[in-house]
PLY file of the C-alpha trace (Angstrom):
ply
format ascii 1.0
element vertex 337
property float x
property float y
property float z
element edge 336
property int vertex1
property int vertex2
end_header
-57.15 -81.67 -37.25
-60.17 -81.67 -34.97
-62.40 -84.73 -34.76
-66.08 -84.22 -35.51
-67.42 -84.90 -32.02
-66.42 -85.83 -28.53
-68.91 -86.50 -25.74
-68.63 -84.94 -22.29
-70.96 -85.16 -19.33
-72.80 -82.04 -18.30
-75.43 -81.23 -15.69
-78.67 -79.50 -16.56
-81.10 -78.97 -13.67
-79.57 -81.93 -11.85
-79.88 -84.27 -14.86
-76.88 -85.68 -16.71
-76.84 -84.80 -20.39
-74.30 -85.06 -23.17
-72.85 -82.45 -25.45
-70.99 -82.89 -28.73
-67.81 -80.86 -29.08
-64.88 -81.02 -31.48
-61.62 -82.38 -30.14
-58.19 -82.64 -31.72
-55.08 -80.62 -32.45
-53.99 -77.56 -34.37
-51.91 -77.77 -37.56
-49.09 -76.08 -35.64
-49.04 -78.82 -33.00
-50.00 -82.34 -34.15
-50.00 -83.71 -30.59
-49.97 -80.64 -28.30
-51.92 -78.76 -27.02
-55.21 -80.65 -26.96
-57.94 -78.48 -28.49
-61.60 -78.67 -27.46
-63.82 -76.47 -29.59
-67.46 -75.51 -29.18
-68.57 -74.61 -32.68
-72.01 -73.60 -31.44
-70.78 -71.11 -28.85
-73.65 -72.24 -26.64
-71.66 -73.61 -23.70
-70.93 -71.74 -20.52
-67.18 -72.21 -20.18
-67.05 -72.12 -16.39
-69.88 -74.62 -16.04
-68.30 -76.90 -18.61
-64.97 -76.85 -16.77
-66.73 -77.60 -13.49
-68.72 -80.48 -14.98
-65.67 -82.03 -16.62
-63.04 -81.50 -13.94
-62.01 -85.16 -13.77
-61.56 -85.44 -17.55
-59.61 -82.18 -17.65
-57.23 -83.33 -14.92
-56.63 -86.60 -16.74
-56.02 -84.86 -20.07
-53.68 -82.33 -18.46
-51.48 -85.14 -17.17
-51.23 -86.48 -20.71
-51.04 -83.33 -22.82
-50.02 -80.62 -20.34
-52.20 -77.98 -22.00
-55.80 -77.73 -23.21
-57.01 -74.95 -25.51
-60.72 -74.14 -25.18
-61.95 -72.36 -28.28
-65.38 -71.01 -29.09
-66.72 -71.21 -25.52
-68.21 -67.71 -25.56
-65.74 -66.13 -23.12
-66.47 -62.46 -23.75
-64.74 -60.55 -20.98
-62.56 -60.72 -17.88
-65.45 -61.66 -15.61
-66.15 -64.69 -17.82
-62.48 -65.64 -17.58
-62.46 -65.26 -13.80
-65.35 -67.71 -13.58
-63.45 -70.24 -15.68
-60.23 -69.72 -13.72
-62.03 -70.14 -10.40
-63.38 -73.51 -11.52
-60.05 -74.67 -12.96
-57.95 -73.31 -10.08
-59.94 -73.46 -6.84
-57.02 -72.06 -4.80
-55.68 -68.93 -6.50
-52.18 -67.74 -5.63
-50.73 -64.34 -4.82
-47.96 -63.27 -7.21
-44.99 -63.42 -4.78
-41.38 -62.71 -5.77
-42.78 -61.26 -8.95
-40.21 -60.37 -11.55
-42.14 -58.90 -14.45
-44.49 -55.92 -14.70
-48.17 -56.89 -14.70
-51.37 -55.31 -13.44
-53.40 -56.95 -10.69
-56.97 -56.99 -12.04
-58.41 -58.29 -8.77
-59.97 -61.59 -7.73
-56.90 -63.58 -8.80
-56.60 -62.22 -12.34
-53.61 -60.36 -13.78
-52.57 -58.97 -17.11
-49.91 -61.01 -18.85
-46.40 -59.54 -18.66
-46.39 -55.90 -19.75
-43.21 -55.71 -21.81
-42.78 -53.50 -24.90
-44.61 -54.93 -27.92
-41.46 -55.41 -29.97
-39.78 -57.68 -27.40
-40.16 -61.42 -27.10
-40.33 -63.27 -23.79
-38.42 -66.54 -23.57
-39.86 -69.86 -22.43
-40.29 -70.29 -18.68
-42.45 -72.10 -16.14
-44.24 -69.61 -13.92
-42.42 -68.94 -10.62
-40.19 -72.03 -10.90
-37.74 -70.30 -8.56
-40.01 -70.00 -5.53
-40.50 -72.69 -2.94
-44.24 -73.01 -3.48
-45.00 -72.51 -7.15
-48.44 -72.63 -8.82
-49.39 -75.99 -10.28
-52.03 -74.61 -12.61
-52.11 -71.56 -14.85
-54.82 -70.26 -17.17
-54.61 -67.66 -19.94
-57.36 -66.05 -21.97
-57.26 -63.72 -24.94
-59.52 -60.70 -24.63
-58.07 -58.84 -27.64
-55.86 -60.61 -30.22
-52.91 -58.67 -31.57
-53.11 -57.15 -35.03
-50.03 -59.19 -35.98
-48.30 -62.07 -34.17
-48.58 -61.86 -30.34
-48.74 -65.59 -29.71
-48.07 -67.22 -26.34
-45.75 -70.06 -27.48
-45.75 -73.11 -25.23
-43.34 -76.02 -24.77
-43.68 -79.45 -23.15
-40.81 -79.43 -20.63
-40.74 -83.24 -20.57
-39.53 -82.97 -24.16
-37.18 -80.11 -23.26
-35.62 -82.35 -20.60
-35.17 -85.16 -23.12
-33.60 -82.85 -25.73
-30.87 -81.64 -23.36
-27.55 -83.53 -23.44
-26.99 -86.01 -20.62
-23.76 -84.39 -19.40
-25.45 -80.99 -19.06
-28.37 -82.50 -17.15
-25.96 -84.40 -14.90
-24.20 -81.21 -13.80
-27.47 -79.46 -13.07
-28.73 -82.50 -11.18
-25.57 -82.48 -9.07
-25.57 -78.77 -8.25
-28.99 -77.32 -9.06
-29.13 -73.70 -10.15
-28.80 -70.41 -8.30
-30.80 -67.25 -8.88
-29.32 -63.92 -7.76
-31.63 -60.91 -7.82
-30.93 -57.24 -7.09
-33.90 -55.09 -6.13
-33.96 -51.30 -6.06
-31.26 -50.62 -8.66
-33.73 -48.94 -10.99
-33.62 -51.73 -13.57
-36.23 -54.13 -12.19
-39.05 -54.29 -9.66
-38.55 -52.84 -6.20
-38.56 -55.25 -3.28
-41.77 -53.61 -2.11
-43.46 -54.51 -5.41
-42.03 -58.03 -5.63
-42.89 -59.01 -2.06
-46.20 -57.10 -1.83
-45.17 -55.22 1.32
-43.41 -52.06 2.52
-42.18 -53.78 5.70
-38.67 -55.21 5.44
-39.36 -57.38 8.48
-42.07 -59.17 6.50
-39.54 -59.74 3.72
-37.08 -61.19 6.23
-39.71 -63.57 7.56
-40.78 -64.61 4.07
-37.20 -65.25 2.93
-36.47 -67.36 5.99
-39.40 -69.69 5.38
-38.86 -69.70 1.61
-35.16 -70.73 1.76
-34.03 -67.43 0.26
-30.78 -65.81 1.39
-31.39 -62.09 1.98
-28.73 -59.37 1.92
-29.84 -55.86 2.88
-27.69 -53.31 1.07
-29.65 -50.16 1.96
-33.19 -49.09 2.75
-34.01 -49.29 -0.95
-31.72 -52.04 -2.16
-31.62 -55.73 -1.29
-30.03 -58.78 -2.89
-31.42 -62.31 -2.72
-29.95 -65.70 -3.57
-31.76 -69.00 -3.80
-30.69 -72.44 -4.97
-33.27 -74.73 -6.52
-33.27 -78.05 -8.40
-33.12 -77.62 -12.17
-34.86 -80.92 -12.82
-37.89 -82.01 -10.85
-40.23 -84.96 -10.85
-43.81 -84.06 -11.59
-45.74 -84.41 -8.36
-48.60 -86.36 -9.99
-46.99 -88.33 -12.82
-43.42 -88.76 -11.54
-42.01 -87.72 -14.94
-38.81 -85.71 -15.08
-39.30 -82.12 -16.20
-36.92 -79.28 -16.98
-38.28 -76.78 -14.47
-36.19 -73.66 -13.88
-35.31 -70.14 -15.01
-31.59 -70.88 -15.50
-31.59 -69.90 -19.18
-34.30 -67.25 -18.87
-32.25 -64.97 -16.60
-28.74 -65.93 -17.62
-26.67 -62.87 -18.68
-26.39 -64.33 -22.19
-30.15 -63.70 -22.59
-29.41 -59.97 -22.66
-28.64 -58.08 -25.86
-24.81 -58.29 -26.13
-24.43 -54.51 -26.22
-26.68 -54.03 -23.18
-24.95 -56.87 -21.33
-21.53 -55.34 -21.90
-22.72 -51.92 -20.76
-24.44 -53.22 -17.62
-21.52 -55.41 -16.58
-19.06 -52.55 -17.15
-21.17 -50.20 -15.01
-22.42 -52.52 -12.27
-20.48 -55.79 -12.49
-21.97 -59.28 -12.77
-22.85 -59.31 -9.05
-25.14 -56.29 -9.39
-27.14 -57.38 -12.44
-30.87 -57.31 -11.78
-31.00 -61.04 -12.52
-28.24 -63.59 -12.80
-28.15 -67.37 -12.82
-25.37 -69.79 -11.97
-24.91 -73.40 -11.03
-26.04 -74.02 -7.48
-22.43 -74.04 -6.24
-21.96 -70.48 -7.52
-19.90 -71.39 -10.58
-20.60 -69.79 -13.96
-22.93 -71.46 -16.43
-21.14 -71.13 -19.80
-22.96 -69.30 -22.57
-22.82 -72.34 -24.87
-24.67 -74.44 -22.26
-27.45 -71.85 -22.20
-27.48 -71.81 -25.99
-27.96 -75.59 -25.99
-30.81 -75.34 -23.46
-32.53 -72.65 -25.51
-32.26 -74.87 -28.57
-34.00 -77.64 -26.62
-36.83 -75.23 -25.79
-37.03 -74.25 -29.45
-37.41 -77.88 -30.56
-40.25 -78.44 -28.10
-42.13 -75.16 -28.71
-45.52 -74.92 -30.40
-46.74 -71.49 -31.54
-50.31 -70.66 -32.52
-52.20 -67.38 -32.86
-54.80 -66.40 -30.29
-58.46 -66.03 -31.19
-60.71 -63.81 -29.10
-62.16 -65.75 -26.18
-59.60 -68.56 -26.29
-58.80 -70.05 -22.88
-55.59 -72.02 -22.36
-55.54 -74.34 -19.34
-52.06 -75.54 -18.41
-50.16 -77.70 -15.97
-47.36 -75.32 -14.98
-44.95 -78.19 -14.23
-45.45 -79.79 -17.64
-45.63 -76.74 -19.88
-43.58 -73.56 -20.19
-44.74 -70.44 -21.99
-43.38 -67.24 -23.54
-44.56 -64.39 -25.75
-43.92 -63.33 -29.33
-43.56 -59.68 -30.34
-46.70 -58.11 -31.74
-48.30 -55.13 -33.42
-51.52 -53.43 -32.42
-53.51 -53.70 -29.24
-53.28 -57.03 -27.41
-54.84 -58.08 -24.11
-54.20 -61.46 -22.56
-55.13 -62.14 -18.93
-53.87 -64.83 -16.59
-54.64 -66.58 -13.31
-52.47 -69.04 -11.43
-52.72 -71.15 -8.32
-53.10 -74.54 -6.69
-49.80 -74.08 -4.82
-47.51 -77.08 -4.82
-47.04 -78.68 -1.41
-43.84 -80.73 -1.37
0 1
1 2
2 3
3 4
4 5
5 6
6 7
7 8
8 9
9 10
10 11
11 12
12 13
13 14
14 15
15 16
16 17
17 18
18 19
19 20
20 21
21 22
22 23
23 24
24 25
25 26
26 27
27 28
28 29
29 30
30 31
31 32
32 33
33 34
34 35
35 36
36 37
37 38
38 39
39 40
40 41
41 42
42 43
43 44
44 45
45 46
46 47
47 48
48 49
49 50
50 51
51 52
52 53
53 54
54 55
55 56
56 57
57 58
58 59
59 60
60 61
61 62
62 63
63 64
64 65
65 66
66 67
67 68
68 69
69 70
70 71
71 72
72 73
73 74
74 75
75 76
76 77
77 78
78 79
79 80
80 81
81 82
82 83
83 84
84 85
85 86
86 87
87 88
88 89
89 90
90 91
91 92
92 93
93 94
94 95
95 96
96 97
97 98
98 99
99 100
100 101
101 102
102 103
103 104
104 105
105 106
106 107
107 108
108 109
109 110
110 111
111 112
112 113
113 114
114 115
115 116
116 117
117 118
118 119
119 120
120 121
121 122
122 123
123 124
124 125
125 126
126 127
127 128
128 129
129 130
130 131
131 132
132 133
133 134
134 135
135 136
136 137
137 138
138 139
139 140
140 141
141 142
142 143
143 144
144 145
145 146
146 147
147 148
148 149
149 150
150 151
151 152
152 153
153 154
154 155
155 156
156 157
157 158
158 159
159 160
160 161
161 162
162 163
163 164
164 165
165 166
166 167
167 168
168 169
169 170
170 171
171 172
172 173
173 174
174 175
175 176
176 177
177 178
178 179
179 180
180 181
181 182
182 183
183 184
184 185
185 186
186 187
187 188
188 189
189 190
190 191
191 192
192 193
193 194
194 195
195 196
196 197
197 198
198 199
199 200
200 201
201 202
202 203
203 204
204 205
205 206
206 207
207 208
208 209
209 210
210 211
211 212
212 213
213 214
214 215
215 216
216 217
217 218
218 219
219 220
220 221
221 222
222 223
223 224
224 225
225 226
226 227
227 228
228 229
229 230
230 231
231 232
232 233
233 234
234 235
235 236
236 237
237 238
238 239
239 240
240 241
241 242
242 243
243 244
244 245
245 246
246 247
247 248
248 249
249 250
250 251
251 252
252 253
253 254
254 255
255 256
256 257
257 258
258 259
259 260
260 261
261 262
262 263
263 264
264 265
265 266
266 267
267 268
268 269
269 270
270 271
271 272
272 273
273 274
274 275
275 276
276 277
277 278
278 279
279 280
280 281
281 282
282 283
283 284
284 285
285 286
286 287
287 288
288 289
289 290
290 291
291 292
292 293
293 294
294 295
295 296
296 297
297 298
298 299
299 300
300 301
301 302
302 303
303 304
304 305
305 306
306 307
307 308
308 309
309 310
310 311
311 312
312 313
313 314
314 315
315 316
316 317
317 318
318 319
319 320
320 321
321 322
322 323
323 324
324 325
325 326
326 327
327 328
328 329
329 330
330 331
331 332
332 333
333 334
334 335
335 336
């Protein structure tokens, strides 16, 4: 439940003032995410985020995610202002894997998959060398039914996974194999934001991505990344990868069988393995997905909600939905290892 009041500093014409807001948690998540609610609707969300940046950073380290509710965010321009305060350095969506529309000025639609499909838990761009540290979502139009963006604390996910499974991933990491241009996923031009293959070569070289050019339209990439990382600010171990998300077992069994019979495992649009190239058994992925499930909190969006997240501490997904739904996203503050 939300507490009656919590005091934050704000600036009005150069003078420090205080403002009473409700703080607490949702019934769906007794300790995550932290909820800060403006019941008056009088606050400017972007200004509030700017005035309370230090508190927000501290709370993110503890909770991983903060839901702002009732802050009078009416449209995408309002969201952009909030995102620009929360994420001063916005990131370009490189090595993109899911369809989304670039709305300009660092804002995108959330993944544009068919309404009836769910999207599994994942940390945004965990597979690239320089991933975004911060991510912000906002709901412009709630779905008629369902349509949540479930979130999971990947510190808990890490702790729920058996020690022997973690040990193998720590020893070998995980490998992502992607095939572009086969008609089943994004083209390399879309994913790398260029029509020049020389630019792709240069990017892959600096990003530790192995590039195989099959034809003018088709390329294959391989990259090996750690499956477990230490958070760059807190030092905590987090389960930070797409190993389960893109494993062949995530496909519908009938579709998987058909694709493998037609193209073979090597030509699947996405495939994950241990970092040494050996197969990750289906039951290992099942166990990892169960760990995500234990750590996941699901709540329904309300119009104008803004969700501020530490991308290394919190994964996200999407529930199926009915009716119109519009959720927008910004990401950035690239990690510098």
